[in-house]
DRENBASE-310772 format. One record per residue (C-alpha): z, x, y; residue number from 1. Coordinates in Angstrom, 2 decimals, decimal comma, always signed. Layout:
% DRENBASE-310772
        pz        px        py     n
         Z         X         Y   NUM
...
% end
This chain:
% DRENBASE-310772
        pz        px        py     n
     +0,05     +0,00     -0,01     1
     -0,53     +1,10     +3,58     2
     +2,75     +2,34     +5,06     3
     +4,19     +3,04     +8,41     4
     +3,36     +6,61     +9,51     5
     +6,14     +8,97     +8,43     6
     +7,68    +11,64    +10,68     7
     +7,42    +14,45     +8,15     8
     +4,39    +16,68     +7,96     9
     +3,63    +18,45     +4,70    10
     +1,36    +21,24     +3,61    11
     -1,40    +20,59     +1,07    12
     +0,67    +22,48     -1,49    13
     +3,73    +20,32     -0,77    14
     +1,57    +17,28     -1,07    15
     +0,40    +18,25     -4,56    16
     +4,04    +18,92     -5,59    17
     +4,97    +15,35     -4,40    18
     +1,98    +13,87     -6,27    19
     +3,04    +15,74     -9,38    20
     +6,61    +14,47     -8,96    21
     +5,57    +10,83     -8,77    22
     +3,43    +11,23    -11,94    23
     +6,30    +13,11    -13,78    24
     +8,70    +10,25    -12,77    25
     +6,53     +7,69    -14,71    26
     +3,78     +6,51    -12,31    27
     +0,41     +7,31    -14,14    28
     -2,00     +9,33    -12,16    29
     -4,74     +6,68    -12,61    30
     -2,45     +4,10    -11,05    31
     -1,89     +6,28     -8,09    32
     -5,77     +6,60     -7,91    33
     -6,16     +2,83     -7,93    34
     -3,56     +2,42     -5,18    35
     -5,36     +4,96     -3,10    36
     -8,61     +3,11     -3,56    37
     -6,92     -0,23     -2,72    38
     -5,62     +1,38     +0,59    39
     -9,08     +2,65     +1,55    40
    -10,88     -0,57     +0,60    41
     -8,33     -2,75     +2,67    42
     -8,93     -0,48     +5,55    43
    -12,68     -0,66     +5,28    44
    -12,84     -4,49     +4,65    45
    -10,60     -5,06     +7,67    46
    -12,41     -2,80    +10,11    47
    -16,03     -3,35     +9,01    48
    -15,63     -6,79     +7,43    49
    -19,16     -8,02     +8,42    50
    -21,09     -4,95     +7,04    51
    -21,32     -5,93     +3,41    52
    -22,78     -2,69     +2,46    53
    -21,08     +0,65     +1,17    54
    -22,33     +4,09     +0,34    55
    -19,86     +6,44     -1,39    56
    -20,42    +10,10     -1,50    57
    -18,41    +11,51     -4,46    58
    -17,55    +15,00     -5,40    59
    -16,03    +16,52     -8,49    60
    -12,20    +16,00     -8,32    61
     -9,68    +13,31     -7,97    62
    -11,01    +12,60     -4,44    63
    -14,12    +11,58     -6,15    64
    -12,18     +9,29     -8,51    65
    -10,71     +7,59     -5,60    66
    -14,23     +7,01     -4,23    67
    -15,59     +5,55     -7,47    68
    -12,72     +3,06     -7,55    69
    -13,42     +2,14     -3,91    70
    -16,96     +1,43     -4,93    71
    -15,76     -0,78     -7,80    72
    -13,51     -2,87     -5,43    73
    -16,39     -3,29     -2,87    74
    -18,72     -4,31     -5,63    75
    -16,27     -6,88     -6,93    76
    -16,01     -8,28     -3,40    77
    -19,72     -8,91     -3,30    78
    -20,78     -5,98     -1,20    79
    -23,93     -4,00     -1,96    80
    -22,71     -0,67     -3,16    81
    -24,14     +2,65     -4,20    82
    -22,44     +5,92     -5,24    83
    -24,26     +9,14     -4,39    84
    -22,83    +11,75     -6,74    85
    -23,00    +15,06     -4,96    86
    -21,78    +16,75     -8,13    87
    -22,78    +15,39    -11,59    88
    -20,24    +12,79    -12,60    89
    -20,65    +13,93    -16,24    90
    -18,60    +16,99    -15,38    91
    -15,60    +14,93    -14,17    92
    -12,34    +15,14    -16,16    93
     -9,25    +13,16    -16,68    94
     -8,47    +10,26    -14,16    95
    -11,61    +11,01    -12,10    96
    -13,80    +10,59    -15,20    97
    -12,01     +7,39    -16,03    98
    -12,71     +6,09    -12,44    99
    -16,32     +6,93    -12,86   100
    -16,52     +5,05    -16,08   101
    -14,74     +2,10    -14,54   102
    -17,22     +1,92    -11,78   103
    -20,09     +2,05    -14,16   104
    -18,66     -0,75    -16,34   105
    -18,27     -2,90    -13,21   106
    -21,97     -2,54    -12,55   107
    -21,83     -0,10     -9,64   108
    -25,05     +1,87     -9,02   109
    -24,48     +5,66     -9,39   110
    -27,30     +8,17     -8,52   111
    -27,34    +11,78     -7,84   112
    -27,32    +12,73     -4,15   113
    -30,52    +14,31     -2,69   114
    -31,29    +15,35     +0,80   115
    -33,95    +12,71     +1,06   116
    -31,53     +9,92     -0,08   117
    -30,96     +7,27     +2,49   118
    -27,51     +6,36     +3,66   119
    -26,61     +2,64     +4,33   120
    -23,68     +0,59     +5,50   121
    -20,15     +2,17     +5,76   122
    -20,01     +5,67     +4,38   123
    -17,04     +6,66     +2,17   124
    -16,41    +10,37     +2,11   125
    -14,92    +11,15     -1,29   126
    -16,27    +14,61     -1,71   127
    -13,71    +17,38     -1,20   128
    -10,26    +16,13     +0,02   129
     -7,48    +18,77     +0,30   130
     -8,72    +20,99     -2,51   131
    -11,39    +22,81     -0,35   132
    -10,91    +26,56     +0,07   133
    -13,27    +28,77     +2,12   134
    -16,41    +27,65     +3,92   135
    -18,06    +24,67     +2,43   136
    -21,24    +25,52     +0,50   137
    -24,13    +23,48     -1,05   138
    -24,65    +20,82     -2,01   139
    -21,65    +19,61     +0,01   140
    -22,79    +21,21     +3,34   141
    -26,10    +19,28     +3,17   142
    -24,34    +16,02     +2,32   143
    -21,95    +16,48     +5,23   144
    -24,66    +17,20     +7,67   145
    -26,57    +14,10     +6,46   146
    -23,53    +11,89     +6,99   147
    -22,82    +13,27    +10,49   148
    -26,40    +12,74    +11,48   149
    -26,60     +9,19    +10,20   150
    -24,59     +7,60    +13,05   151
    -23,02     +5,23    +10,47   152
    -19,36     +4,38    +10,28   153
    -17,48     +6,82     +8,15   154
    -14,11     +6,50     +6,36   155
    -12,69     +9,69     +4,84   156
    -10,55     +9,57     +1,64   157
     -7,26    +11,45     +2,27   158
     -8,94    +14,21     +4,42   159
    -12,48    +14,67     +5,98   160
    -14,41    +16,93     +3,66   161
    -14,59    +20,46     +5,07   162
    -11,43    +20,18     +7,16   163
     -8,60    +22,59     +6,40   164
     -5,53    +20,41     +5,59   165
     -2,90    +22,91     +6,95   166
     -4,75    +24,42     +9,94   167
     -7,07    +21,62    +11,23   168
    -10,04    +23,91    +11,38   169
    -13,57    +23,23    +10,22   170
    -14,47    +25,20     +7,27   171
    -18,13    +25,77     +8,12   172
    -18,97    +22,12     +8,13   173
    -16,79    +18,99     +8,02   174
    -17,23    +15,20     +8,03   175
    -16,72    +13,54    +11,35   176
    -14,93    +10,30    +10,33   177
    -14,07     +7,24    +12,28   178
    -11,20     +6,58    +10,03   179
     -9,14     +8,69     +7,60   180
     -6,87     +7,00     +5,16   181
     -4,44     +9,75     +3,89   182
     -1,98     +9,52     +0,99   183
     +1,51    +10,68     -0,22   184
     +2,16    +12,79     +2,95   185
     +0,71    +13,52     +6,33   186
     -1,16    +16,70     +6,59   187
     -0,86    +18,89     +9,71   188
     -4,56    +19,49     +9,91   189
     -5,23    +15,79    +10,76   190
     -3,44    +16,18    +13,97   191
     -3,98    +19,58    +15,54   192
     -6,80    +22,03    +16,40   193
    -10,20    +20,37    +15,40   194
     -8,57    +17,84    +13,04   195
     -8,31    +14,89    +15,45   196
    -12,02    +14,98    +16,25   197
    -12,98    +15,15    +12,63   198
    -10,38    +12,60    +11,34   199
    -10,74     +9,77    +13,83   200
     -8,04     +7,16    +13,49   201
     -5,60     +7,94    +10,85   202
     -3,93     +5,55     +8,43   203
     -1,28     +6,44     +5,98   204
     -0,61     +5,11     +2,47   205
     +2,43     +6,39     +0,61   206
     +1,33     +4,92     -2,75   207
     +4,83     +5,32     -4,31   208
     +8,30     +6,35     -3,34   209
     +8,84    +10,13     -3,68   210
    +11,51    +10,93     -6,31   211
    +13,78    +13,87     -6,06   212
    +15,08    +15,99     -3,28   213
    +12,93    +15,74     -0,10   214
    +10,76    +18,86     +0,63   215
    +11,35    +20,87     +3,88   216
     +8,44    +19,63     +6,01   217
     +6,29    +22,19     +7,79   218
     +6,55    +20,03    +10,93   219
     +7,70    +16,65    +12,14   220
     +6,18    +14,16    +14,50   221
     +8,00    +13,73    +17,79   222
     +9,07    +10,15    +18,58   223
    +11,19     +8,67    +21,42   224
    +13,45     +6,83    +18,88   225
    +14,38    +10,15    +17,32   226
    +15,07    +11,85    +20,58   227
    +16,99     +8,94    +22,05   228
    +20,00    +10,78    +23,13   229
    +18,45    +13,76    +24,70   230
    +19,47    +12,52    +28,09   231
    +22,89    +10,90    +28,03   232
    +23,51     +7,76    +30,14   233
    +25,06     +8,76    +33,48   234
    +28,60     +7,92    +34,39   235
    +29,29     +5,81    +37,44   236
    +31,17     +8,82    +39,13   237
    +28,15    +11,02    +38,83   238
    +27,15    +13,39    +41,60   239
    +24,22    +15,85    +42,14   240
    +26,21    +18,77    +41,12   241
    +26,44    +17,50    +37,59   242
    +22,62    +17,64    +37,05   243
    +21,80    +21,19    +37,95   244
    +19,83    +23,10    +40,51   245
    +16,32    +24,09    +39,61   246
    +14,77    +26,99    +41,34   247
    +10,96    +27,00    +41,10   248
     +9,21    +30,38    +41,82   249
     +5,45    +30,55    +42,41   250
     +2,79    +29,45    +44,79   251
     +0,99    +32,62    +45,91   252
     -1,54    +32,21    +48,69   253
     -3,90    +29,34    +48,08   254
     -1,97    +28,10    +45,10   255
     +0,74    +25,91    +46,66   256
     -0,34    +22,74    +44,86   257
     +0,89    +23,98    +41,52   258
     +4,41    +24,54    +42,65   259
     +4,48    +21,31    +44,49   260
     +3,67    +19,45    +41,21   261
     +6,39    +21,26    +39,33   262
     +8,94    +20,58    +42,03   263
     +8,25    +16,82    +42,35   264
     +8,41    +16,46    +38,58   265
    +11,74    +18,35    +38,26   266
    +13,17    +15,97    +40,87   267
    +11,73    +12,88    +39,13   268
    +13,02    +14,08    +35,79   269
    +16,62    +13,97    +37,08   270
    +17,59    +17,33    +38,35   271
    +20,40    +17,16    +40,94   272
    +18,69    +19,62    +43,30   273
    +15,44    +21,49    +43,39   274
    +14,55    +24,49    +45,42   275
    +11,27    +26,31    +45,78   276
    +10,70    +29,95    +46,47   277
     +7,04    +30,40    +47,70   278
     +4,82    +31,90    +50,34   279
     +5,55    +30,96    +53,91   280
     +2,18    +29,22    +54,28   281
     +3,17    +26,59    +51,76   282
     +6,64    +25,66    +53,29   283
     +5,41    +22,96    +55,81   284
     +2,99    +21,30    +53,46   285
     +5,57    +21,10    +50,68   286
     +8,22    +19,68    +52,98   287
     +5,76    +17,10    +54,29   288
     +4,84    +15,95    +50,78   289
     +8,41    +16,12    +49,23   290
    +11,20    +16,35    +51,77   291
    +13,83    +16,20    +49,00   292
    +12,94    +19,70    +47,96   293
    +14,62    +22,73    +49,59   294
    +11,77    +25,15    +50,36   295
    +12,23    +28,87    +51,12   296
     +9,70    +31,34    +52,36   297
    +10,11    +34,42    +50,14   298
     +7,70    +37,29    +50,97   299
     +9,81    +40,02    +49,30   300
    +11,81    +40,19    +46,03   301
    +15,11    +40,88    +47,81   302
    +14,87    +37,58    +49,42   303
    +14,94    +35,84    +45,98   304
    +18,26    +37,33    +44,98   305
    +20,51    +34,95    +46,91   306
    +18,50    +31,99    +45,70   307
    +19,00    +33,01    +42,11   308
    +22,78    +32,89    +42,64   309
    +22,65    +29,35    +43,68   310
    +20,46    +28,14    +40,77   311
    +21,33    +26,83    +37,34   312
    +17,81    +26,89    +35,90   313
    +14,54    +28,80    +36,74   314
    +10,94    +27,71    +36,48   315
     +8,55    +30,65    +37,02   316
     +4,83    +30,65    +36,97   317
     +3,21    +27,70    +38,69   318
     +0,69    +29,17    +41,11   319
     +2,38    +32,61    +40,72   320
     -0,87    +34,55    +40,54   321
     -1,37    +37,99    +39,15   322
     -1,17    +39,97    +42,43   323
     +1,65    +42,21    +43,48   324
     +3,72    +39,46    +45,15   325
     +3,72    +37,44    +41,87   326
     +4,59    +40,57    +39,78   327
     +7,55    +41,33    +42,09   328
     +8,83    +37,67    +42,02   329
     +8,67    +37,71    +38,10   330
    +10,46    +41,09    +37,79   331
    +13,27    +39,89    +39,95   332
    +13,59    +36,51    +38,14   333
    +13,66    +38,33    +34,75   334
    +16,81    +40,12    +35,73   335
    +18,64    +36,69    +35,78   336
    +20,36    +35,37    +32,65   337
    +19,79    +31,80    +33,70   338
    +17,86    +29,35    +31,40   339
    +14,15    +29,66    +32,22   340
    +10,82    +27,99    +31,89   341
     +7,85    +30,47    +31,99   342
     +4,31    +29,23    +32,32   343
     +0,83    +30,13    +33,56   344
     +0,71    +33,47    +35,27   345
     +4,27    +34,44    +34,44   346
     +3,04    +34,44    +30,81   347
     -0,02    +36,38    +31,63   348
     +1,99    +39,01    +33,51   349
     +4,47    +39,23    +30,64   350
     +1,68    +39,74    +28,19   351
     +0,44    +42,63    +30,34   352
     +3,79    +44,26    +31,10   353
     +5,43    +43,65    +27,68   354
     +2,84    +44,02    +24,88   355
     +5,49    +44,37    +22,24   356
     +7,32    +41,14    +23,33   357
    +10,38    +40,45    +25,36   358
    +13,63    +38,87    +24,41   359
    +13,90    +35,80    +26,56   360
    +16,79    +34,06    +24,80   361
    +17,46    +30,84    +23,06   362
    +18,06    +29,04    +26,39   363
    +14,51    +29,66    +27,65   364
    +11,14    +27,96    +27,06   365
     +7,54    +29,22    +27,24   366
     +4,64    +26,92    +27,54   367
     +1,47    +28,67    +26,82   368
     -1,99    +27,16    +26,31   369
     -4,04    +28,82    +23,54   370
     -5,50    +31,50    +25,76   371
     -2,13    +32,49    +27,13   372
     -0,69    +32,39    +23,57   373
     -3,46    +34,81    +22,44   374
     -2,58    +37,31    +25,22   375
     +1,16    +37,07    +24,45   376
     +0,47    +37,78    +20,73   377
     -2,16    +40,48    +21,38   378
     -4,80    +38,32    +19,69   379
     -7,54    +35,96    +20,75   380
     -7,72    +32,25    +21,73   381
     -9,84    +31,74    +18,51   382
     -7,20    +33,42    +16,29   383
     -4,47    +31,15    +17,83   384
     -6,58    +28,06    +17,23   385
     -7,38    +29,14    +13,67   386
     -3,76    +28,77    +12,72   387
     -1,77    +27,08    +15,47   388
     +1,41    +26,65    +13,47   389
     +1,57    +30,41    +12,65   390
     +0,87    +31,21    +16,35   391
     +3,62    +28,87    +17,52   392
     +6,20    +30,27    +15,12   393
     +5,16    +33,75    +15,86   394
     +5,66    +33,45    +19,55   395
     +9,15    +31,88    +18,88   396
    +10,05    +34,96    +16,88   397
     +8,54    +37,40    +19,24   398
    +10,21    +36,07    +22,38   399
    +13,35    +34,50    +20,83   400
    +12,96    +31,26    +22,60   401
    +11,59    +27,71    +22,35   402
     +7,71    +27,56    +22,56   403
     +5,40    +24,67    +23,48   404
     +1,94    +25,63    +22,30   405
     -0,17    +23,18    +24,32   406
     -3,41    +21,58    +23,21   407
     -4,28    +18,66    +21,00   408
     -1,48    +18,28    +18,69   409
     +0,98    +20,32    +20,84   410
     +3,47    +22,23    +18,69   411
     +7,05    +22,95    +19,65   412
     +8,68    +25,81    +17,75   413
    +11,87    +27,79    +18,07   414
    +13,52    +30,83    +16,59   415
    +15,47    +30,50    +13,44   416
    +18,73    +29,77    +15,30   417
    +17,33    +26,39    +16,44   418
    +17,51    +25,15    +12,83   419
    +14,88    +22,45    +13,49   420
    +11,35    +21,87    +12,11   421
     +8,39    +22,64    +14,29   422
     +7,67    +19,51    +16,42   423
     +4,19    +17,89    +16,45   424
     +3,06    +15,75    +19,37   425
     +0,56    +13,19    +18,31   426
     +0,43    +11,45    +21,68   427
     -1,81    +12,46    +24,69   428
     -5,44    +12,12    +25,38   429
     -8,44    +14,08    +26,54   430
     -8,08    +12,77    +30,06   431
     -5,22    +15,21    +30,42   432
     -7,58    +18,13    +30,34   433
     -7,34    +18,69    +34,15   434
     -5,79    +21,19    +36,37   435
     -1,98    +20,84    +37,16   436
     -0,91    +19,19    +33,94   437
     +0,90    +22,36    +32,84   438
     +2,72    +22,55    +36,08   439
     +4,02    +18,88    +35,60   440
     +5,23    +19,86    +32,14   441
     +6,93    +22,91    +33,46   442
     +8,77    +20,93    +36,11   443
     +9,89    +18,36    +33,44   444
    +11,22    +20,95    +31,11   445
    +13,00    +22,62    +34,01   446
    +14,55    +19,33    +35,05   447
    +15,78    +18,67    +31,58   448
    +17,26    +22,22    +31,18   449
    +19,04    +21,73    +34,54   450
    +20,81    +18,70    +33,05   451
    +22,21    +20,89    +30,25   452
    +19,68    +19,74    +27,60   453
    +19,46    +22,64    +25,05   454
    +16,09    +24,40    +25,24   455
    +14,78    +23,25    +21,85   456
    +15,57    +19,63    +22,57   457
    +14,17    +19,94    +26,14   458
    +10,96    +21,46    +24,86   459
    +10,52    +18,65    +22,24   460
    +11,43    +15,75    +24,64   461
     +9,41    +17,06    +27,54   462
     +6,36    +17,55    +25,37   463
     +6,56    +13,94    +24,13   464
     +7,36    +12,38    +27,44   465
     +4,59    +14,31    +29,20   466
     +2,05    +13,15    +26,56   467
     +3,18     +9,61    +26,55   468
     +2,99     +9,56    +30,42   469
     -0,58    +10,79    +30,26   470
     -1,37     +7,90    +27,86   471
     +0,01     +5,43    +30,31   472
     -2,09     +6,96    +33,03   473
     -5,20     +6,57    +30,91   474
     -4,72     +2,91    +30,31   475
     -7,67     +2,16    +32,63   476
     -9,75     +5,10    +31,32   477
     -9,52     +8,72    +30,57   478
    -11,91     +9,92    +33,31   479
    -10,33    +10,91    +36,71   480
     -6,62    +11,21    +35,80   481
     -4,77    +13,52    +38,07   482
     -1,69    +15,57    +37,05   483
     +0,30    +13,73    +39,82   484
     -0,45    +10,39    +38,15   485
     +1,89    +11,36    +35,45   486
     +5,08    +11,80    +37,53   487
     +5,85     +8,16    +38,12   488
     +5,29     +7,45    +34,40   489
     +7,59    +10,18    +33,46   490
    +10,31     +8,61    +35,45   491
     +9,76     +5,24    +33,83   492
     +9,81     +6,70    +30,32   493
    +12,98     +8,72    +30,99   494
    +14,70     +5,46    +32,16   495
    +13,40     +3,30    +29,22   496
    +15,99     +1,99    +26,83   497
    +14,42     +3,96    +23,87   498
    +14,94     +7,18    +25,79   499
    +18,69     +7,18    +26,28   500
    +20,43     +4,74    +23,86   501
% end
């Protein structure tokens, strides 16, 4: 049966272990295959009810068995059905062979796939599933290309063929599905890197309760109802001194907007006071835009020292630049033991000045996008995107702090002392790919740290709230969203019942 989306994210190996546990506990493998087929068929018949035509592309393993049983169900419902066998079905074994025979006995047409074979109706991708290793070769590569060129609706069984289940990268070629129905456990590759573009909408079917001790997930989905107590409800006798003082450092010449966005967000996220240390040219515009912020013209590092003594939390990087002024500000800020958020050019400068890493401490948070993460790790953007989970965990270990690796399927990792799984954010949308979004996130994290939210919790909560604010801003469309559009939605989410009770 189709189930609610779980929070735990498992690896492909863990999913196979869970599948084996279910079978060992008494549920036959063929029964699981039938349940998987039922889940796919329900999704297809609900979404494309008027199509009446189905083409299944079947491979050589249990994924193919699921496909043959989907074909049998569609045929029994009166749809016109054909299975295109990308690998000879005579070579199938076990439950998959039994499923093929069941489809034949029901009268389903099964023919060998050829490049010239036409595709019709809804396409069911039952070729490779999670068992793929290495780049996809023929005949699967040709079949994948044909499906992607067809323009027909596509549902992937468990995982789009050619997508790495653990890393979300395309292994040479991969199916571009409109819908993926996945089983037993959620796979990280469906939600990060290239996965979301290949998987389309994701539905989950547990198939059977998992017996035995739960596995330790590789990640867990972030959700407001699981982070509800991150910000405690305020007492009636509250005063601004209880909610911290954020000092935001940045805004070199020509980059005052970044620090303005961070400052406004820190205020709107509940910080008691917010100060800004920036270039003199930005003081008047910032005060005009946001008079609640205390703005200081700081042209030399010695002028920063007294401001550091007054603050409880630092945000360093928005509009900082890579020139000498920014370097001096960063060097001075790094002498402080206060909790810190480091973003943008603060990260680029750290990558240049500290190629072997830097112990920032468990009270700090870094928020790199993939290119910045590559510089911090001494690798490339492509290497980061090739294994985002490994990159996020590597950054946490290298810098000893919480890490928000931004991008589709943002990941939140921490050093071992945090004792929490990597967080995965499945919210957010492509409209957020505009300048200033990172500055808003930095201000939000800083505001939470100022209110004494631990760094790991602040990073997870801020990542989720930021993404959900982006989704609210995109209600009328993803084009033309501004980073500043998120700020009012952030305040609304932080004040929602789900956030603090």
